[in-house]
Backbone bond lengths (Angstrom), bond angles and torsions (degrees), N, CA, C in turn:
res aa  C-N    CA-C-N  psi(-1)  N-CA   C-N-CA  omega(-1)  CA-C   N-CA-C  phi
1 M - - - 1.443 - - 1.525 108.14 -
2 E 1.306 116.13 135.83 1.452 121.15 178.76 1.530 109.71 -56.02
3 L 1.329 116.01 139.17 1.459 121.50 -175.51 1.523 112.72 -56.60
4 R 1.317 118.45 -45.55 1.467 121.74 -178.50 1.525 110.56 -61.93
5 R 1.325 117.24 -43.45 1.461 121.78 179.78 1.526 109.75 -63.14
6 R 1.311 117.51 -42.32 1.460 121.45 179.88 1.527 110.26 -64.16
7 R 1.341 117.40 -39.84 1.466 120.97 178.37 1.523 111.05 -62.42
8 H 1.326 117.33 -44.49 1.466 120.75 179.41 1.523 110.25 -62.20
9 F 1.301 116.12 -43.55 1.460 121.51 -178.50 1.528 110.66 -65.54
10 Q 1.318 117.39 -47.60 1.461 120.51 178.64 1.529 110.84 -63.12
11 C 1.307 117.74 -37.28 1.452 122.27 -179.10 1.527 111.60 -61.39
12 I 1.326 117.75 -47.04 1.468 119.51 -177.69 1.524 110.76 -66.58
13 L 1.333 117.48 -36.06 1.466 119.43 177.24 1.533 110.77 -68.93
14 E 1.326 117.49 -37.24 1.467 120.65 177.32 1.528 111.11 -65.43
15 I 1.317 117.28 -40.76 1.460 120.56 176.56 1.526 109.75 -60.57
16 A 1.331 116.94 -45.02 1.467 121.37 179.17 1.525 111.15 -59.51
17 E 1.310 116.54 -43.18 1.469 119.98 179.03 1.522 111.16 -64.27
18 K 1.326 117.38 -41.50 1.466 120.64 178.67 1.524 111.44 -64.54
19 L 1.320 116.84 -28.59 1.459 120.94 176.71 1.529 112.15 -79.31
20 G 1.324 116.42 -5.30 1.458 120.72 175.56 1.513 115.91 96.83
21 F 1.316 117.64 16.85 1.461 120.09 -179.52 1.522 111.75 -97.87
22 P 1.319 116.46 142.60 1.456 117.80 168.49 1.529 108.56 -68.21
23 T 1.316 116.21 140.40 1.462 120.66 -179.74 1.519 109.55 -127.21
24 R 1.309 114.53 163.95 1.460 120.71 174.57 1.509 108.49 -143.44
25 N 1.312 116.28 132.09 1.456 123.83 175.20 1.520 106.35 -107.25
26 V 1.317 116.83 119.14 1.458 121.55 -179.95 1.524 108.18 -103.35
27 G 1.326 115.07 89.88 1.454 122.14 173.42 1.513 115.76 62.25
28 N 1.329 118.18 23.47 1.467 122.66 -176.18 1.525 113.24 62.62
29 Y 1.335 117.08 14.89 1.465 120.64 175.20 1.516 111.05 -94.03
30 A 1.329 115.65 -40.02 1.460 122.34 -179.80 1.518 107.24 -162.40
31 G 1.303 115.08 166.08 1.451 120.16 178.51 1.505 109.19 -162.20
32 H 1.322 115.73 -177.44 1.459 118.05 -179.00 1.515 111.99 -150.90
33 A 1.325 113.56 162.09 1.464 124.05 165.51 1.519 104.70 -117.46
34 E 1.329 115.85 148.42 1.467 118.79 -171.71 1.522 111.14 -138.00
35 Y 1.340 115.27 145.35 1.449 122.85 174.55 1.524 108.34 -137.55
36 G 1.312 116.16 145.37 1.460 120.81 171.34 1.508 113.63 101.66
37 E 1.322 113.04 -178.93 1.459 122.41 -176.56 1.516 109.76 -126.33
38 G 1.314 115.67 160.69 1.459 121.18 174.33 1.506 111.81 128.00
39 E 1.308 114.62 163.68 1.461 121.02 178.56 1.521 111.72 -76.08
40 E 1.322 116.11 -41.00 1.459 120.46 -176.43 1.524 110.64 -81.30
41 I 1.330 114.13 160.51 1.467 121.46 179.72 1.528 108.86 -126.43
42 A 1.323 115.49 133.46 1.465 122.26 167.58 1.524 105.73 -111.21
43 A 1.318 117.30 144.41 1.463 118.52 -171.90 1.525 112.68 -139.20
44 V 1.317 113.29 149.70 1.459 123.44 166.97 1.518 105.19 -111.50
45 L 1.322 117.61 125.49 1.458 121.51 -176.58 1.523 110.09 -110.42
46 S 1.317 115.93 127.03 1.455 121.40 176.65 1.529 108.18 -138.35
47 H 1.312 115.80 176.13 1.467 118.65 177.15 1.514 109.83 -136.51
48 V 1.317 115.20 151.68 1.459 120.77 -175.70 1.529 113.12 -114.73
49 D 1.304 117.24 5.03 1.461 119.79 175.39 1.525 108.68 -92.44
50 V 1.321 116.27 167.88 1.462 121.30 179.78 1.527 109.54 -133.77
51 V 1.322 113.97 158.78 1.459 119.91 171.64 1.525 106.83 -65.11
52 P 1.321 118.98 138.85 1.470 118.86 176.74 1.530 111.11 -49.88
53 A 1.320 116.74 143.35 1.463 122.58 -169.15 1.527 113.93 -63.08
54 G 1.306 118.59 -39.22 1.460 119.93 -177.53 1.515 112.40 69.09
55 D 1.319 115.54 -166.61 1.461 122.10 -177.11 1.522 110.97 -92.93
56 G 1.331 115.36 168.21 1.450 121.03 172.05 1.513 116.09 101.17
57 W 1.298 118.18 3.74 1.459 121.21 178.71 1.523 109.79 -86.42
58 D 1.329 116.71 136.25 1.463 121.60 175.01 1.524 111.47 -88.22
59 T 1.340 116.82 -15.14 1.465 123.40 179.09 1.524 107.73 -131.82
60 D 1.325 116.63 171.89 1.465 120.30 175.46 1.529 108.02 -64.29
61 P 1.331 118.71 116.73 1.462 120.13 -175.65 1.522 113.51 -64.20
62 F 1.313 118.41 -19.05 1.455 121.23 -177.96 1.525 113.16 -100.93
63 T 1.338 115.68 13.72 1.456 121.44 173.38 1.520 107.21 -121.50
64 M 1.349 117.28 120.29 1.460 120.68 178.65 1.520 108.95 -60.30
65 T 1.327 115.99 125.73 1.454 121.86 -175.22 1.518 109.66 -128.33
66 K 1.333 116.60 130.68 1.462 121.52 176.67 1.520 108.60 -95.97
67 I 1.316 116.54 125.59 1.455 123.28 175.66 1.522 106.12 -127.36
68 G 1.309 115.94 112.68 1.465 120.01 -173.80 1.526 108.82 64.76
69 N 1.304 116.51 -124.94 1.460 120.04 179.07 1.534 111.85 -108.16
70 Q 1.330 116.45 22.13 1.460 120.94 178.91 1.526 110.10 -122.23
71 Y 1.338 114.86 150.38 1.457 121.69 176.21 1.514 109.23 -110.43
72 F 1.334 115.79 141.02 1.445 121.75 179.94 1.526 109.47 -126.65
73 G 1.303 116.40 137.56 1.455 122.04 176.25 1.517 109.02 -177.24
74 R 1.307 116.88 141.67 1.458 122.30 -176.67 1.524 110.69 -67.20
75 G 1.339 116.76 127.09 1.447 121.44 172.22 1.509 116.34 85.30
76 V 1.312 119.05 3.76 1.458 120.19 -176.32 1.528 111.32 -66.62
77 A 1.325 116.92 -45.93 1.468 119.77 179.66 1.525 110.97 -79.54
78 D 1.304 117.53 -31.42 1.465 121.97 -175.99 1.525 108.54 -128.73
79 D 1.225 118.23 85.27 1.448 128.88 20.98 1.521 109.81 -153.27
80 K 1.324 116.39 20.10 1.463 118.30 -177.38 1.517 112.43 -66.94
81 G 1.317 118.11 -34.17 1.459 119.90 177.42 1.515 111.27 -58.58
82 A 1.318 116.56 -46.02 1.464 120.95 178.85 1.525 111.33 -65.50
83 A 1.316 117.63 -35.19 1.466 120.90 178.60 1.518 110.48 -63.43
84 V 1.323 116.64 -45.22 1.463 120.65 -179.89 1.528 110.57 -67.66
85 V 1.325 117.38 -42.20 1.463 120.34 178.54 1.525 110.43 -61.07
86 S 1.317 118.13 -43.95 1.469 119.90 -179.38 1.526 110.71 -63.84
87 L 1.318 117.40 -36.83 1.454 120.73 178.35 1.534 110.84 -65.83
88 Y 1.314 117.06 -43.32 1.459 119.38 179.67 1.529 112.28 -72.98
89 C 1.307 118.61 -22.61 1.472 120.21 170.12 1.531 109.73 -64.67
90 L 1.330 117.63 -40.81 1.467 120.43 173.92 1.523 110.22 -60.24
91 K 1.318 116.58 -39.86 1.463 120.99 -179.18 1.523 110.97 -61.73
92 V 1.314 117.46 -40.64 1.465 120.76 177.65 1.527 109.93 -62.35
93 L 1.331 117.66 -44.78 1.466 120.46 177.29 1.526 110.63 -58.73
94 Q 1.322 115.71 -42.96 1.463 121.03 179.62 1.536 110.97 -64.67
95 D 1.321 116.97 -48.71 1.459 120.94 -178.34 1.526 112.36 -61.95
96 E 1.326 115.73 -36.76 1.470 120.51 -179.87 1.526 112.12 -85.81
97 Q 1.328 116.58 -0.52 1.468 123.50 179.41 1.531 111.81 53.62
98 V 1.314 115.11 43.96 1.457 121.17 178.42 1.524 108.82 -67.42
99 V 1.327 115.62 130.15 1.459 121.21 177.62 1.529 107.37 -87.49
100 T 1.325 116.32 127.80 1.465 120.60 -176.97 1.523 110.99 -111.08
101 K 1.322 115.94 155.40 1.469 121.96 175.08 1.519 111.35 -86.55
102 R 1.304 115.49 -17.42 1.469 121.26 -179.60 1.519 108.28 -143.72
103 R 1.315 115.33 163.77 1.464 119.88 175.03 1.522 108.87 -73.94
104 I 1.300 115.89 139.05 1.461 121.70 178.85 1.525 106.68 -108.45
105 R 1.306 115.69 123.46 1.468 120.91 179.55 1.506 110.35 -117.79
106 T 1.300 114.60 142.57 1.446 119.44 162.95 1.526 105.12 -109.32
107 I 1.313 114.64 117.42 1.459 122.28 -175.23 1.522 107.95 -101.10
108 F 1.324 115.17 129.20 1.462 121.84 -177.82 1.522 109.20 -111.06
109 G 1.316 116.67 113.42 1.454 120.61 174.32 1.516 110.39 -84.61
110 A 1.336 115.75 153.74 1.461 120.35 -179.91 1.523 111.86 -124.54
111 G 1.337 117.47 18.08 1.457 119.04 -178.70 1.513 114.58 -150.46
112 E 1.322 118.51 22.27 1.465 121.25 -177.15 1.520 111.59 -65.26
113 E 1.321 116.80 -38.66 1.465 120.85 -176.48 1.531 113.01 -85.15
114 T 1.317 117.07 -9.99 1.465 119.76 -173.39 1.524 112.03 -130.15
115 G 1.314 116.41 47.03 1.454 119.96 175.75 1.512 114.69 129.29
116 S 1.311 116.99 -22.01 1.465 123.27 176.80 1.519 114.86 57.54
117 D 1.335 117.71 32.27 1.458 119.49 176.05 1.521 112.46 -97.37
118 D 1.334 116.72 1.08 1.462 120.70 -173.98 1.525 112.78 -63.53
119 L 1.316 118.28 -50.15 1.460 119.90 -177.50 1.522 111.89 -74.31
120 E 1.320 117.14 -32.53 1.469 119.45 175.30 1.529 109.78 -58.19
121 R 1.300 116.74 -45.82 1.472 120.58 178.85 1.530 111.59 -69.09
122 Y 1.318 116.99 -37.74 1.462 120.84 177.33 1.532 110.84 -59.00
123 F 1.331 116.08 -48.48 1.464 119.83 -176.57 1.525 113.58 -76.24
124 E 1.303 118.12 -5.63 1.472 120.01 167.79 1.526 110.30 -70.68
125 K 1.333 117.45 -25.17 1.468 122.82 -176.38 1.528 113.53 -110.57
126 E 1.313 117.18 -23.38 1.460 122.13 -174.61 1.528 110.67 -119.28
127 P 1.345 116.92 151.24 1.470 119.35 179.95 1.529 112.10 -69.47
128 M 1.315 114.83 150.51 1.459 121.97 177.03 1.532 108.62 -73.99
129 P 1.327 118.35 133.84 1.469 119.88 176.51 1.527 110.78 -65.56
130 V 1.329 115.75 154.70 1.462 119.77 176.25 1.517 110.85 -80.31
131 M 1.328 116.55 -18.78 1.457 121.56 175.83 1.520 108.23 -157.08
132 G 1.328 115.64 158.40 1.443 119.22 178.79 1.515 111.40 -179.01
133 F 1.319 115.27 171.86 1.454 120.95 174.00 1.520 108.57 -153.86
134 T 1.313 115.59 166.58 1.453 120.57 177.92 1.521 109.47 -126.03
135 P 1.325 117.15 119.90 1.468 120.95 177.28 1.527 111.09 -87.33
136 D 1.323 117.06 55.59 1.458 120.19 -178.77 1.526 109.22 -66.11
137 S 1.311 117.80 178.46 1.463 123.06 -164.58 1.522 115.09 -54.51
138 E 1.290 119.91 -29.75 1.461 120.09 -179.66 1.516 113.39 -98.24
139 Y 1.345 117.45 5.46 1.456 120.55 177.40 1.522 108.37 -66.10
140 G 1.311 117.61 128.78 1.461 122.86 -170.07 1.506 116.50 -54.30
141 V 1.318 118.00 -39.82 1.459 120.52 -177.61 1.522 110.86 -66.84
142 C 1.318 117.59 -34.16 1.460 121.15 -175.34 1.518 113.10 -95.75
143 N 1.320 117.48 -9.02 1.453 119.10 -177.62 1.521 108.98 -64.27
144 R 1.316 115.65 124.06 1.438 121.08 -173.09 1.528 111.59 -88.33
145 K 1.322 114.70 160.87 1.456 120.54 177.99 1.520 108.78 -113.91
146 R 1.279 115.71 156.17 1.458 120.81 -179.20 1.529 110.37 -55.55
147 A 1.328 115.59 132.16 1.461 124.38 177.72 1.526 112.48 64.88
148 F 1.312 118.36 19.77 1.460 121.18 179.08 1.525 111.44 -68.58
149 C 1.327 116.96 -40.65 1.465 120.24 -179.09 1.525 109.50 -79.13
150 A 1.313 115.26 138.08 1.466 118.05 178.94 1.514 109.93 -135.54
């Protein structure tokens, strides 16, 4: 696994652990943080890898850079922003001690942009959720507006 991709993946799992969630790393392909009780699983699926940067960047694509009132950085909208938001949604449920009928997972893939075998390998080891969605970059709730980040 590419070093940068592995760092992003390990970072999100470490953040989840620091927030108090049990986590699971499935072969460095994908993993999850989990909240709640129950036999069934509902999931939010995101990914923490990015398409290779390529040419044309005026700044280091892997360093968040503010230019005027906009921020630039590779992979922020697709899909690390959604990964962090889904994790903090779990945190709100945890902080408010919401009782769930099923376990809620946020599943983090580490290979969506570079072969898409991450979730296939994850689900070889983990049960399929009974429901789920992915807030990928064009998902309406996560779609950002100009100068939204400050």
